[in-house]
A tleap script that builds the chain and sets N, CA, C and O, in Angstrom:
source leaprc.protein.ff14SB
mol = sequence {
  NMET LYS ASN ARG PHE ILE ALA ALA LEU LEU
  SER PHE VAL ILE PRO GLY PHE GLY GLN ILE
  TYR ASN LYS GLN PHE ALA LYS GLY ILE THR
  LEU LEU VAL ILE GLU ASN ILE ILE ASN LYS
  LEU ALA ASN ILE ASN LEU ALA LEU MET LEU
  SER LEU ASN GLY HIE ALA ARG GLU ALA LEU
  SER THR VAL HIE PHE ASP HIE ALA LEU PHE
  TYR PRO GLY PHE PHE ALA LEU ALA THR PHE
  ASP ALA VAL LEU PHE ALA GLU ASN ASP LEU
  ASN LYS ASN GLY ALA PHE TRP PHE VAL ILE
  SER GLY LEU VAL GLY THR MET GLY ILE ILE
  TYR SER ASN ASN LEU PRO ILE PRO VAL PHE
  SER VAL GLY PHE THR MET ILE VAL LEU MET
  LEU ILE GLY THR TYR GLY CYS SER ARG THR
  LYS GLN ASN SER CALA
}
set mol.1.N position { 57.643 66.548 149.099 }
set mol.1.CA position { 58.436 67.354 149.548 }
set mol.1.C position { 58.391 68.934 148.579 }
set mol.1.O position { 58.642 69.110 147.386 }
set mol.2.N position { 58.075 69.668 149.374 }
set mol.2.CA position { 58.306 71.181 148.603 }
set mol.2.C position { 59.372 72.159 148.505 }
set mol.2.O position { 60.127 72.240 149.474 }
set mol.3.N position { 59.548 72.837 147.610 }
set mol.3.CA position { 60.636 73.679 147.565 }
set mol.3.C position { 60.520 74.705 148.481 }
set mol.3.O position { 59.438 75.269 148.645 }
set mol.4.N position { 61.761 75.086 149.250 }
set mol.4.CA position { 61.817 76.357 150.140 }
set mol.4.C position { 61.769 77.681 149.467 }
set mol.4.O position { 61.298 78.652 150.059 }
set mol.5.N position { 62.272 77.771 148.159 }
set mol.5.CA position { 62.502 79.070 147.687 }
set mol.5.C position { 60.913 79.364 147.235 }
set mol.5.O position { 60.351 80.403 147.581 }
set mol.6.N position { 60.348 78.489 146.543 }
set mol.6.CA position { 58.950 78.703 146.104 }
set mol.6.C position { 57.959 79.233 147.298 }
set mol.6.O position { 57.288 80.262 147.217 }
set mol.7.N position { 57.991 78.279 148.505 }
set mol.7.CA position { 57.400 78.669 149.501 }
set mol.7.C position { 57.801 79.981 150.286 }
set mol.7.O position { 56.977 80.397 151.100 }
set mol.8.N position { 59.050 80.711 150.114 }
set mol.8.CA position { 59.509 81.994 150.296 }
set mol.8.C position { 58.907 82.804 149.383 }
set mol.8.O position { 58.084 83.624 149.790 }
set mol.9.N position { 59.171 82.724 148.192 }
set mol.9.CA position { 58.387 83.595 147.083 }
set mol.9.C position { 56.922 83.805 147.454 }
set mol.9.O position { 56.415 84.915 147.612 }
set mol.10.N position { 56.301 82.658 147.577 }
set mol.10.CA position { 54.655 82.942 147.840 }
set mol.10.C position { 54.463 83.677 149.285 }
set mol.10.O position { 53.572 84.506 149.472 }
set mol.11.N position { 55.283 83.330 150.160 }
set mol.11.CA position { 55.082 84.129 151.508 }
set mol.11.C position { 55.439 85.747 151.204 }
set mol.11.O position { 54.881 86.662 151.810 }
set mol.12.N position { 56.379 85.930 150.250 }
set mol.12.CA position { 56.652 87.321 149.888 }
set mol.12.C position { 55.473 88.135 149.265 }
set mol.12.O position { 55.270 89.332 149.472 }
set mol.13.N position { 54.738 87.327 148.487 }
set mol.13.CA position { 53.459 87.881 147.959 }
set mol.13.C position { 52.654 88.268 148.951 }
set mol.13.O position { 52.368 89.447 149.158 }
set mol.14.N position { 52.281 87.399 149.556 }
set mol.14.CA position { 51.281 87.567 150.897 }
set mol.14.C position { 51.547 86.446 151.985 }
set mol.14.O position { 51.493 85.237 151.760 }
set mol.15.N position { 51.822 87.001 153.114 }
set mol.15.CA position { 52.183 85.924 154.250 }
set mol.15.C position { 50.965 85.003 154.127 }
set mol.15.O position { 49.883 85.404 153.697 }
set mol.16.N position { 51.178 83.864 154.492 }
set mol.16.CA position { 50.112 82.742 154.448 }
set mol.16.C position { 50.031 81.859 153.248 }
set mol.16.O position { 49.662 80.692 153.379 }
set mol.17.N position { 50.348 82.342 152.109 }
set mol.17.CA position { 50.385 81.817 150.948 }
set mol.17.C position { 51.462 80.560 150.921 }
set mol.17.O position { 51.109 79.504 150.396 }
set mol.18.N position { 52.590 80.676 151.412 }
set mol.18.CA position { 53.672 79.747 151.644 }
set mol.18.C position { 53.240 78.591 152.696 }
set mol.18.O position { 53.822 77.511 152.592 }
set mol.19.N position { 52.460 78.718 153.492 }
set mol.19.CA position { 51.747 77.919 154.240 }
set mol.19.C position { 50.675 76.962 153.569 }
set mol.19.O position { 50.589 75.745 153.734 }
set mol.20.N position { 49.910 77.739 152.810 }
set mol.20.CA position { 49.132 77.274 151.803 }
set mol.20.C position { 49.645 76.189 151.031 }
set mol.20.O position { 49.139 75.067 151.062 }
set mol.21.N position { 50.765 76.532 150.251 }
set mol.21.CA position { 51.898 75.786 149.249 }
set mol.21.C position { 52.312 74.548 150.192 }
set mol.21.O position { 52.276 73.418 149.705 }
set mol.22.N position { 52.689 74.728 151.477 }
set mol.22.CA position { 52.927 73.494 152.026 }
set mol.22.C position { 51.917 72.645 152.779 }
set mol.22.O position { 52.181 71.848 153.680 }
set mol.23.N position { 50.614 72.959 152.231 }
set mol.23.CA position { 49.275 72.075 152.730 }
set mol.23.C position { 49.086 72.409 154.327 }
set mol.23.O position { 48.542 71.584 155.062 }
set mol.24.N position { 49.545 73.610 154.796 }
set mol.24.CA position { 49.086 73.788 156.091 }
set mol.24.C position { 47.957 75.073 156.011 }
set mol.24.O position { 48.171 76.282 156.106 }
set mol.25.N position { 46.727 74.368 155.807 }
set mol.25.CA position { 45.656 75.200 155.378 }
set mol.25.C position { 45.222 75.984 156.498 }
set mol.25.O position { 44.861 77.143 156.297 }
set mol.26.N position { 45.212 75.546 157.536 }
set mol.26.CA position { 44.487 76.225 158.783 }
set mol.26.C position { 45.350 77.329 159.109 }
set mol.26.O position { 44.812 78.409 159.355 }
set mol.27.N position { 47.043 77.195 159.164 }
set mol.27.CA position { 47.781 78.154 159.573 }
set mol.27.C position { 47.947 79.367 158.459 }
set mol.27.O position { 48.170 80.553 158.703 }
set mol.28.N position { 47.771 78.722 157.137 }
set mol.28.CA position { 47.849 79.455 156.041 }
set mol.28.C position { 46.803 80.832 156.019 }
set mol.28.O position { 47.077 82.022 155.862 }
set mol.29.N position { 45.601 80.200 156.226 }
set mol.29.CA position { 44.359 81.292 156.217 }
set mol.29.C position { 44.299 81.787 157.461 }
set mol.29.O position { 43.643 82.827 157.510 }
set mol.30.N position { 44.856 81.335 158.749 }
set mol.30.CA position { 44.847 82.495 159.849 }
set mol.30.C position { 45.918 83.535 159.610 }
set mol.30.O position { 45.681 84.723 159.829 }
set mol.31.N position { 47.341 83.028 159.071 }
set mol.31.CA position { 48.124 84.068 158.585 }
set mol.31.C position { 47.521 85.170 157.583 }
set mol.31.O position { 47.632 86.359 157.884 }
set mol.32.N position { 46.961 84.829 156.537 }
set mol.32.CA position { 46.182 85.566 155.667 }
set mol.32.C position { 45.339 86.570 156.532 }
set mol.32.O position { 45.469 87.776 156.318 }
set mol.33.N position { 44.518 86.137 157.458 }
set mol.33.CA position { 43.722 87.113 157.919 }
set mol.33.C position { 44.366 88.046 158.738 }
set mol.33.O position { 44.087 89.230 158.549 }
set mol.34.N position { 45.161 87.756 159.598 }
set mol.34.CA position { 46.168 88.535 160.424 }
set mol.34.C position { 46.784 89.549 159.417 }
set mol.34.O position { 46.668 90.766 159.563 }
set mol.35.N position { 47.429 88.977 158.415 }
set mol.35.CA position { 47.829 90.212 157.392 }
set mol.35.C position { 46.832 90.897 156.757 }
set mol.35.O position { 47.111 92.095 156.710 }
set mol.36.N position { 46.083 90.707 156.394 }
set mol.36.CA position { 44.873 91.742 156.033 }
set mol.36.C position { 44.576 92.457 157.222 }
set mol.36.O position { 44.308 93.639 157.009 }
set mol.37.N position { 44.546 92.145 158.265 }
set mol.37.CA position { 44.076 93.065 159.278 }
set mol.37.C position { 45.119 94.080 159.598 }
set mol.37.O position { 44.866 95.279 159.712 }
set mol.38.N position { 46.402 93.509 159.749 }
set mol.38.CA position { 47.532 94.356 160.072 }
set mol.38.C position { 47.621 95.596 158.709 }
set mol.38.O position { 47.795 96.800 158.896 }
set mol.39.N position { 47.480 95.038 157.584 }
set mol.39.CA position { 47.847 95.620 156.465 }
set mol.39.C position { 46.796 96.660 156.345 }
set mol.39.O position { 47.211 97.801 156.142 }
set mol.40.N position { 45.574 96.493 156.429 }
set mol.40.CA position { 44.446 97.502 156.479 }
set mol.40.C position { 44.645 98.563 157.801 }
set mol.40.O position { 44.558 99.779 157.637 }
set mol.41.N position { 44.892 98.018 158.983 }
set mol.41.CA position { 44.874 98.947 159.898 }
set mol.41.C position { 46.249 100.196 159.739 }
set mol.41.O position { 46.310 101.350 160.162 }
set mol.42.N position { 47.149 99.449 159.024 }
set mol.42.CA position { 48.424 100.438 158.765 }
set mol.42.C position { 48.526 100.910 157.392 }
set mol.42.O position { 49.543 101.526 157.077 }
set mol.43.N position { 47.562 100.694 156.488 }
set mol.43.CA position { 47.638 101.372 155.378 }
set mol.43.C position { 49.030 100.991 154.526 }
set mol.43.O position { 49.683 101.879 153.978 }
set mol.44.N position { 49.312 99.963 154.486 }
set mol.44.CA position { 50.460 99.466 153.698 }
set mol.44.C position { 50.504 99.367 152.428 }
set mol.44.O position { 51.484 99.687 151.756 }
set mol.45.N position { 49.222 98.820 151.890 }
set mol.45.CA position { 49.234 98.706 150.424 }
set mol.45.C position { 49.144 100.085 149.959 }
set mol.45.O position { 50.014 100.426 149.157 }
set mol.46.N position { 48.160 101.056 150.339 }
set mol.46.CA position { 48.009 102.514 149.839 }
set mol.46.C position { 49.620 103.063 149.790 }
set mol.46.O position { 50.167 103.467 148.764 }
set mol.47.N position { 50.213 102.990 151.042 }
set mol.47.CA position { 51.618 103.475 151.104 }
set mol.47.C position { 52.586 102.991 149.976 }
set mol.47.O position { 53.264 103.781 149.318 }
set mol.48.N position { 52.600 101.755 149.816 }
set mol.48.CA position { 53.478 100.921 148.800 }
set mol.48.C position { 52.990 101.444 147.487 }
set mol.48.O position { 53.907 101.575 146.676 }
set mol.49.N position { 51.806 101.781 147.048 }
set mol.49.CA position { 51.331 102.147 145.754 }
set mol.49.C position { 51.868 103.792 145.625 }
set mol.49.O position { 52.348 104.210 144.572 }
set mol.50.N position { 51.757 104.407 146.500 }
set mol.50.CA position { 51.989 105.905 146.531 }
set mol.50.C position { 53.603 105.866 146.433 }
set mol.50.O position { 54.120 106.650 145.638 }
set mol.51.N position { 54.363 105.080 147.124 }
set mol.51.CA position { 55.514 105.135 147.153 }
set mol.51.C position { 56.185 104.650 145.846 }
set mol.51.O position { 57.113 105.296 145.359 }
set mol.52.N position { 55.791 103.688 145.362 }
set mol.52.CA position { 56.263 103.243 144.020 }
set mol.52.C position { 56.006 104.261 142.712 }
set mol.52.O position { 56.623 104.289 141.647 }
set mol.53.N position { 55.016 104.989 143.108 }
set mol.53.CA position { 54.391 106.078 142.015 }
set mol.53.C position { 55.355 107.376 142.240 }
set mol.53.O position { 55.176 108.384 141.557 }
set mol.54.N position { 56.293 107.316 143.138 }
set mol.54.CA position { 56.933 108.578 143.240 }
set mol.54.C position { 56.527 109.618 143.971 }
set mol.54.O position { 56.912 110.781 143.848 }
set mol.55.N position { 55.465 109.044 145.010 }
set mol.55.CA position { 55.168 110.099 146.044 }
set mol.55.C position { 55.277 109.339 147.318 }
set mol.55.O position { 54.364 108.698 147.839 }
set mol.56.N position { 56.842 109.518 147.894 }
set mol.56.CA position { 57.314 108.903 149.035 }
set mol.56.C position { 56.725 109.751 150.438 }
set mol.56.O position { 56.327 109.173 151.449 }
set mol.57.N position { 56.755 110.857 150.304 }
set mol.57.CA position { 56.319 111.807 151.406 }
set mol.57.C position { 54.908 111.361 151.732 }
set mol.57.O position { 54.567 110.857 152.802 }
set mol.58.N position { 54.187 111.583 150.776 }
set mol.58.CA position { 52.413 111.520 151.031 }
set mol.58.C position { 52.486 109.831 151.329 }
set mol.58.O position { 51.569 109.508 152.085 }
set mol.59.N position { 53.181 108.902 151.001 }
set mol.59.CA position { 53.039 107.477 151.186 }
set mol.59.C position { 53.327 107.219 152.768 }
set mol.59.O position { 52.707 106.401 153.447 }
set mol.60.N position { 54.467 108.133 153.278 }
set mol.60.CA position { 54.537 108.214 154.603 }
set mol.60.C position { 53.421 108.708 155.519 }
set mol.60.O position { 53.044 108.215 156.582 }
set mol.61.N position { 52.991 109.747 154.902 }
set mol.61.CA position { 51.764 110.271 155.834 }
set mol.61.C position { 50.406 109.331 155.938 }
set mol.61.O position { 49.561 109.448 156.826 }
set mol.62.N position { 50.377 108.630 155.143 }
set mol.62.CA position { 49.347 107.555 154.922 }
set mol.62.C position { 49.563 106.188 156.036 }
set mol.62.O position { 48.662 105.524 156.547 }
set mol.63.N position { 50.587 106.074 156.160 }
set mol.63.CA position { 51.049 104.903 157.197 }
set mol.63.C position { 50.726 105.357 158.798 }
set mol.63.O position { 51.128 106.388 159.337 }
set mol.64.N position { 49.999 104.439 159.324 }
set mol.64.CA position { 49.598 104.343 160.770 }
set mol.64.C position { 50.942 103.362 161.208 }
set mol.64.O position { 51.020 102.143 161.052 }
set mol.65.N position { 51.812 104.130 161.710 }
set mol.65.CA position { 53.062 103.791 162.531 }
set mol.65.C position { 52.860 102.771 163.677 }
set mol.65.O position { 53.612 101.817 163.879 }
set mol.66.N position { 51.770 103.073 164.400 }
set mol.66.CA position { 51.503 102.339 165.488 }
set mol.66.C position { 51.026 100.901 165.068 }
set mol.66.O position { 51.222 100.056 165.941 }
set mol.67.N position { 50.512 100.506 164.051 }
set mol.67.CA position { 50.208 99.260 163.457 }
set mol.67.C position { 51.242 98.692 162.591 }
set mol.67.O position { 51.391 97.471 162.543 }
set mol.68.N position { 52.044 99.578 161.827 }
set mol.68.CA position { 53.001 99.315 160.875 }
set mol.68.C position { 54.179 98.488 161.499 }
set mol.68.O position { 54.750 97.610 160.852 }
set mol.69.N position { 54.497 98.797 162.724 }
set mol.69.CA position { 55.638 98.450 163.416 }
set mol.69.C position { 55.569 96.876 163.677 }
set mol.69.O position { 56.593 96.217 163.855 }
set mol.70.N position { 54.441 96.389 163.686 }
set mol.70.CA position { 53.966 94.898 163.797 }
set mol.70.C position { 54.295 94.250 162.429 }
set mol.70.O position { 54.522 93.057 162.631 }
set mol.71.N position { 54.393 94.510 161.339 }
set mol.71.CA position { 54.086 94.099 159.919 }
set mol.71.C position { 55.625 93.537 159.884 }
set mol.71.O position { 55.685 92.307 159.899 }
set mol.72.N position { 56.857 94.214 159.839 }
set mol.72.CA position { 58.034 93.276 159.622 }
set mol.72.C position { 58.191 92.012 160.287 }
set mol.72.O position { 58.420 90.973 159.668 }
set mol.73.N position { 58.078 92.075 161.480 }
set mol.73.CA position { 58.160 90.777 162.041 }
set mol.73.C position { 57.259 89.822 161.811 }
set mol.73.O position { 57.689 88.671 161.733 }
set mol.74.N position { 55.984 90.033 161.668 }
set mol.74.CA position { 55.127 89.145 161.301 }
set mol.74.C position { 55.501 88.644 160.060 }
set mol.74.O position { 55.494 87.432 159.849 }
set mol.75.N position { 55.920 89.689 158.978 }
set mol.75.CA position { 56.237 89.075 157.444 }
set mol.75.C position { 57.442 88.085 157.552 }
set mol.75.O position { 57.559 87.006 156.971 }
set mol.76.N position { 58.345 88.705 158.450 }
set mol.76.CA position { 59.659 87.478 158.502 }
set mol.76.C position { 59.279 86.299 159.116 }
set mol.76.O position { 59.822 85.253 158.760 }
set mol.77.N position { 58.334 86.296 160.084 }
set mol.77.CA position { 57.935 85.195 160.958 }
set mol.77.C position { 57.314 84.209 160.134 }
set mol.77.O position { 57.725 83.049 160.160 }
set mol.78.N position { 56.213 84.614 159.289 }
set mol.78.CA position { 55.138 84.031 158.386 }
set mol.78.C position { 56.185 83.510 157.370 }
set mol.78.O position { 56.050 82.303 157.172 }
set mol.79.N position { 57.277 84.136 156.612 }
set mol.79.CA position { 58.059 83.543 155.748 }
set mol.79.C position { 58.945 82.502 156.060 }
set mol.79.O position { 59.154 81.558 155.298 }
set mol.80.N position { 59.611 82.683 157.447 }
set mol.80.CA position { 60.329 81.720 157.986 }
set mol.80.C position { 59.648 80.294 158.327 }
set mol.80.O position { 60.154 79.198 158.089 }
set mol.81.N position { 58.454 80.525 158.906 }
set mol.81.CA position { 57.777 79.424 159.068 }
set mol.81.C position { 57.396 78.578 157.588 }
set mol.81.O position { 57.586 77.365 157.513 }
set mol.82.N position { 56.956 79.208 156.680 }
set mol.82.CA position { 56.817 78.552 155.496 }
set mol.82.C position { 58.185 78.079 154.675 }
set mol.82.O position { 58.089 77.087 153.952 }
set mol.83.N position { 59.440 78.767 154.775 }
set mol.83.CA position { 60.371 78.084 154.350 }
set mol.83.C position { 61.004 76.650 155.313 }
set mol.83.O position { 61.631 75.701 154.842 }
set mol.84.N position { 60.624 76.853 156.726 }
set mol.84.CA position { 61.305 75.921 157.469 }
set mol.84.C position { 60.514 74.375 157.108 }
set mol.84.O position { 61.111 73.308 156.961 }
set mol.85.N position { 59.022 74.587 157.016 }
set mol.85.CA position { 58.239 73.568 157.056 }
set mol.85.C position { 57.969 72.990 155.576 }
set mol.85.O position { 57.195 72.045 155.421 }
set mol.86.N position { 58.684 73.635 154.420 }
set mol.86.CA position { 58.668 73.125 153.060 }
set mol.86.C position { 59.234 72.009 152.662 }
set mol.86.O position { 59.000 71.465 151.583 }
set mol.87.N position { 60.170 71.524 153.692 }
set mol.87.CA position { 60.760 70.291 153.382 }
set mol.87.C position { 60.776 69.412 154.834 }
set mol.87.O position { 60.572 69.955 155.920 }
set mol.88.N position { 61.008 68.205 154.698 }
set mol.88.CA position { 61.141 67.597 155.958 }
set mol.88.C position { 62.026 67.632 156.934 }
set mol.88.O position { 61.685 67.347 158.082 }
set mol.89.N position { 63.407 68.018 156.597 }
set mol.89.CA position { 64.081 68.414 157.483 }
set mol.89.C position { 63.839 69.910 158.185 }
set mol.89.O position { 63.613 70.884 157.467 }
set mol.90.N position { 63.889 70.001 159.345 }
set mol.90.CA position { 63.806 71.265 159.964 }
set mol.90.C position { 65.153 72.116 160.187 }
set mol.90.O position { 65.616 72.396 161.292 }
set mol.91.N position { 65.703 72.480 158.940 }
set mol.91.CA position { 67.255 72.981 158.979 }
set mol.91.C position { 66.887 74.508 159.273 }
set mol.91.O position { 66.193 75.158 158.490 }
set mol.92.N position { 67.399 75.026 160.449 }
set mol.92.CA position { 67.439 76.271 161.171 }
set mol.92.C position { 68.623 77.091 160.889 }
set mol.92.O position { 68.792 78.119 161.545 }
set mol.93.N position { 69.464 76.741 159.976 }
set mol.93.CA position { 70.609 77.684 159.669 }
set mol.93.C position { 70.293 78.649 159.309 }
set mol.93.O position { 71.076 79.491 159.749 }
set mol.94.N position { 69.111 79.338 158.373 }
set mol.94.CA position { 69.076 80.579 158.151 }
set mol.94.C position { 68.245 81.668 159.111 }
set mol.94.O position { 68.029 82.852 158.852 }
set mol.95.N position { 67.902 81.024 160.124 }
set mol.95.CA position { 67.071 81.715 161.025 }
set mol.95.C position { 67.506 83.207 161.338 }
set mol.95.O position { 66.703 84.138 161.403 }
set mol.96.N position { 68.948 83.328 161.533 }
set mol.96.CA position { 69.396 84.529 162.077 }
set mol.96.C position { 69.184 85.744 160.960 }
set mol.96.O position { 69.206 86.956 161.172 }
set mol.97.N position { 68.965 85.017 159.656 }
set mol.97.CA position { 68.739 86.240 158.470 }
set mol.97.C position { 67.216 86.611 158.783 }
set mol.97.O position { 66.995 87.821 158.844 }
set mol.98.N position { 66.290 85.879 158.961 }
set mol.98.CA position { 65.001 86.069 159.177 }
set mol.98.C position { 64.819 87.179 160.229 }
set mol.98.O position { 64.139 88.168 159.950 }
set mol.99.N position { 65.467 87.027 161.551 }
set mol.99.CA position { 65.517 87.542 162.486 }
set mol.99.C position { 66.110 89.130 162.274 }
set mol.99.O position { 65.476 90.135 162.597 }
set mol.100.N position { 67.316 89.127 161.728 }
set mol.100.CA position { 67.699 90.280 160.888 }
set mol.100.C position { 66.616 91.125 159.999 }
set mol.100.O position { 66.394 92.313 160.234 }
set mol.101.N position { 66.063 90.510 159.115 }
set mol.101.CA position { 65.117 90.977 158.226 }
set mol.101.C position { 63.883 91.721 159.122 }
set mol.101.O position { 63.320 92.773 158.816 }
set mol.102.N position { 63.656 90.990 160.156 }
set mol.102.CA position { 62.467 91.679 161.004 }
set mol.102.C position { 63.045 92.753 161.582 }
set mol.102.O position { 62.347 93.756 161.433 }
set mol.103.N position { 64.024 92.940 162.172 }
set mol.103.CA position { 64.843 93.809 162.877 }
set mol.103.C position { 65.029 94.996 161.868 }
set mol.103.O position { 64.412 96.025 162.141 }
set mol.104.N position { 65.810 94.981 160.727 }
set mol.104.CA position { 65.973 95.865 159.702 }
set mol.104.C position { 64.260 96.223 159.221 }
set mol.104.O position { 64.113 97.402 158.900 }
set mol.105.N position { 63.449 95.675 159.169 }
set mol.105.CA position { 62.368 96.257 158.586 }
set mol.105.C position { 61.892 97.152 159.731 }
set mol.105.O position { 61.756 98.345 159.457 }
set mol.106.N position { 61.622 96.750 160.961 }
set mol.106.CA position { 61.267 97.551 162.015 }
set mol.106.C position { 62.003 99.058 162.046 }
set mol.106.O position { 61.460 100.142 161.833 }
set mol.107.N position { 63.175 98.837 162.322 }
set mol.107.CA position { 64.274 100.151 162.336 }
set mol.107.C position { 63.826 101.085 160.776 }
set mol.107.O position { 63.662 102.295 160.616 }
set mol.108.N position { 63.741 100.078 159.916 }
set mol.108.CA position { 63.299 100.984 158.794 }
set mol.108.C position { 62.098 101.889 158.720 }
set mol.108.O position { 62.138 102.992 158.175 }
set mol.109.N position { 60.954 101.345 159.330 }
set mol.109.CA position { 59.518 102.066 159.489 }
set mol.109.C position { 60.074 103.033 160.485 }
set mol.109.O position { 59.792 104.177 160.128 }
set mol.110.N position { 60.701 103.009 161.509 }
set mol.110.CA position { 61.330 104.160 162.597 }
set mol.110.C position { 61.916 105.177 161.699 }
set mol.110.O position { 61.481 106.326 161.623 }
set mol.111.N position { 63.011 104.675 160.954 }
set mol.111.CA position { 63.693 105.736 160.238 }
set mol.111.C position { 63.137 106.220 159.026 }
set mol.111.O position { 63.777 107.027 158.353 }
set mol.112.N position { 61.923 105.784 158.641 }
set mol.112.CA position { 61.622 105.955 156.989 }
set mol.112.C position { 61.714 107.369 156.634 }
set mol.112.O position { 61.896 107.678 155.456 }
set mol.113.N position { 61.582 108.423 157.720 }
set mol.113.CA position { 61.631 109.725 157.004 }
set mol.113.C position { 62.902 109.939 156.463 }
set mol.113.O position { 63.051 110.989 155.837 }
set mol.114.N position { 63.953 109.095 156.575 }
set mol.114.CA position { 65.494 109.640 156.367 }
set mol.114.C position { 65.778 108.783 154.960 }
set mol.114.O position { 66.862 108.851 154.381 }
set mol.115.N position { 64.780 108.054 154.539 }
set mol.115.CA position { 65.011 107.094 153.596 }
set mol.115.C position { 64.471 107.317 152.115 }
set mol.115.O position { 63.293 107.574 151.869 }
set mol.116.N position { 65.345 107.205 151.281 }
set mol.116.CA position { 64.643 107.381 149.667 }
set mol.116.C position { 63.857 106.207 149.375 }
set mol.116.O position { 64.280 105.054 149.466 }
set mol.117.N position { 62.631 106.564 149.000 }
set mol.117.CA position { 61.466 105.529 148.560 }
set mol.117.C position { 61.510 104.613 149.784 }
set mol.117.O position { 61.980 103.476 149.776 }
set mol.118.N position { 61.001 105.196 150.776 }
set mol.118.CA position { 60.969 104.196 152.224 }
set mol.118.C position { 60.126 103.071 152.147 }
set mol.118.O position { 60.379 102.133 152.902 }
set mol.119.N position { 59.299 103.001 151.477 }
set mol.119.CA position { 58.346 101.672 151.720 }
set mol.119.C position { 59.019 100.665 150.946 }
set mol.119.O position { 59.385 99.586 151.412 }
set mol.120.N position { 59.172 101.028 149.779 }
set mol.120.CA position { 59.937 100.008 148.780 }
set mol.120.C position { 61.249 99.656 149.160 }
set mol.120.O position { 61.585 98.482 149.004 }
set mol.121.N position { 62.078 100.498 149.649 }
set mol.121.CA position { 63.342 100.132 150.001 }
set mol.121.C position { 63.555 99.224 151.297 }
set mol.121.O position { 64.518 98.458 151.317 }
set mol.122.N position { 62.653 99.296 152.407 }
set mol.122.CA position { 62.477 98.882 153.412 }
set mol.122.C position { 62.165 97.318 153.224 }
set mol.122.O position { 62.817 96.408 153.735 }
set mol.123.N position { 61.013 97.176 152.371 }
set mol.123.CA position { 60.647 95.995 151.684 }
set mol.123.C position { 61.667 95.060 150.849 }
set mol.123.O position { 61.850 93.863 151.071 }
set mol.124.N position { 62.169 95.674 150.050 }
set mol.124.CA position { 63.271 95.152 149.208 }
set mol.124.C position { 64.379 94.542 150.134 }
set mol.124.O position { 64.811 93.391 150.058 }
set mol.125.N position { 64.694 95.335 150.860 }
set mol.125.CA position { 65.994 94.927 151.785 }
set mol.125.C position { 65.559 93.729 152.893 }
set mol.125.O position { 66.395 92.960 153.367 }
set mol.126.N position { 64.273 93.690 153.199 }
set mol.126.CA position { 63.765 92.543 153.974 }
set mol.126.C position { 63.741 91.385 153.103 }
set mol.126.O position { 64.213 90.321 153.504 }
set mol.127.N position { 63.262 91.489 152.010 }
set mol.127.CA position { 63.199 90.215 151.204 }
set mol.127.C position { 64.617 89.867 150.591 }
set mol.127.O position { 64.674 88.684 150.253 }
set mol.128.N position { 65.596 90.475 150.395 }
set mol.128.CA position { 66.761 90.061 150.119 }
set mol.128.C position { 67.164 89.358 151.384 }
set mol.128.O position { 67.494 88.176 151.283 }
set mol.129.N position { 67.180 89.974 152.638 }
set mol.129.CA position { 67.592 89.208 153.682 }
set mol.129.C position { 67.166 88.096 153.943 }
set mol.129.O position { 67.945 87.325 154.503 }
set mol.130.N position { 65.738 87.622 153.616 }
set mol.130.CA position { 65.169 86.648 153.741 }
set mol.130.C position { 65.487 85.539 152.800 }
set mol.130.O position { 65.421 84.351 153.119 }
set mol.131.N position { 65.823 85.964 151.670 }
set mol.131.CA position { 66.267 85.086 150.391 }
set mol.131.C position { 67.631 84.385 150.996 }
set mol.131.O position { 67.844 83.182 150.840 }
set mol.132.N position { 68.470 85.198 151.652 }
set mol.132.CA position { 69.666 84.578 152.225 }
set mol.132.C position { 69.545 83.530 153.343 }
set mol.132.O position { 70.323 82.599 153.555 }
set mol.133.N position { 68.424 83.849 154.022 }
set mol.133.CA position { 68.078 82.995 155.158 }
set mol.133.C position { 67.471 81.791 154.497 }
set mol.133.O position { 67.504 80.734 155.128 }
set mol.134.N position { 66.919 81.817 153.303 }
set mol.134.CA position { 66.202 80.543 152.866 }
set mol.134.C position { 67.205 79.903 152.164 }
set mol.134.O position { 66.944 78.782 151.729 }
set mol.135.N position { 68.419 80.430 151.939 }
set mol.135.CA position { 69.684 79.846 151.267 }
set mol.135.C position { 70.028 78.907 152.243 }
set mol.135.O position { 69.997 77.682 152.129 }
set mol.136.N position { 70.392 79.640 153.310 }
set mol.136.CA position { 70.741 78.987 154.619 }
set mol.136.C position { 70.073 77.660 155.217 }
set mol.136.O position { 70.680 76.687 155.664 }
set mol.137.N position { 68.764 77.829 155.131 }
set mol.137.CA position { 67.946 76.814 155.364 }
set mol.137.C position { 67.826 75.782 154.316 }
set mol.137.O position { 67.345 74.707 154.676 }
set mol.138.N position { 68.158 75.911 153.150 }
set mol.138.CA position { 68.297 74.883 152.128 }
set mol.138.C position { 69.473 74.275 151.962 }
set mol.138.O position { 69.570 73.331 151.178 }
set mol.139.N position { 70.649 74.784 152.757 }
set mol.139.CA position { 71.900 73.930 152.621 }
set mol.139.C position { 71.899 72.734 153.228 }
set mol.139.O position { 71.555 72.747 154.410 }
set mol.140.N position { 72.222 71.589 152.695 }
set mol.140.CA position { 72.390 70.391 153.648 }
set mol.140.C position { 73.486 70.287 154.684 }
set mol.140.O position { 74.586 70.737 154.363 }
set mol.141.N position { 73.341 69.780 155.827 }
set mol.141.CA position { 74.326 69.728 156.796 }
set mol.141.C position { 75.433 68.836 156.276 }
set mol.141.O position { 75.186 67.747 155.759 }
set mol.142.N position { 76.710 69.335 156.428 }
set mol.142.CA position { 77.863 68.454 155.898 }
set mol.142.C position { 78.234 67.236 156.782 }
set mol.142.O position { 78.642 67.360 157.936 }
set mol.143.N position { 78.047 65.965 156.105 }
set mol.143.CA position { 78.551 64.871 157.025 }
set mol.143.C position { 80.072 65.031 157.068 }
set mol.143.O position { 80.828 65.336 156.145 }
set mol.144.N position { 80.364 64.745 158.398 }
set mol.144.CA position { 81.775 64.964 158.880 }
set mol.144.C position { 82.300 63.242 158.907 }
set mol.144.O position { 81.999 62.464 159.813 }
set mol.145.N position { 83.108 62.900 157.745 }
set mol.145.CA position { 83.159 61.602 157.818 }
set mol.145.C position { 84.665 61.194 158.355 }
set mol.145.O position { 84.966 60.010 158.510 }
savepdb mol mol.pdb
quit
């Protein structure tokens, strides 16, 4: 039995690592390949580096928004999958928070021109929401005796 929080943290680093931690190697490698393709097409790593170094406007100019809009939903889905299959019980109580995380990420990309440190703040907000969802999935169902 694997720990849901470790699976989530590994998926935060790179989507697919949580699946590899869960010993779902084919799914993990597939998600790694998809993540690298979307990341490269959208220039997310370059934008993150520029944003964290104080060049937020330049970061926004490097992002290809037509590809970047796919990333938040993919990121949330890959993390939810890793969290869900980390333990034997398929507790889906935190699913709402992963859906909200993907939605907030997509809206953050759309309105990124109006946000301070847009790439970092959107990613950080998504991670906080997914941690809440991971906690929700980790809670055991109460027995009604």
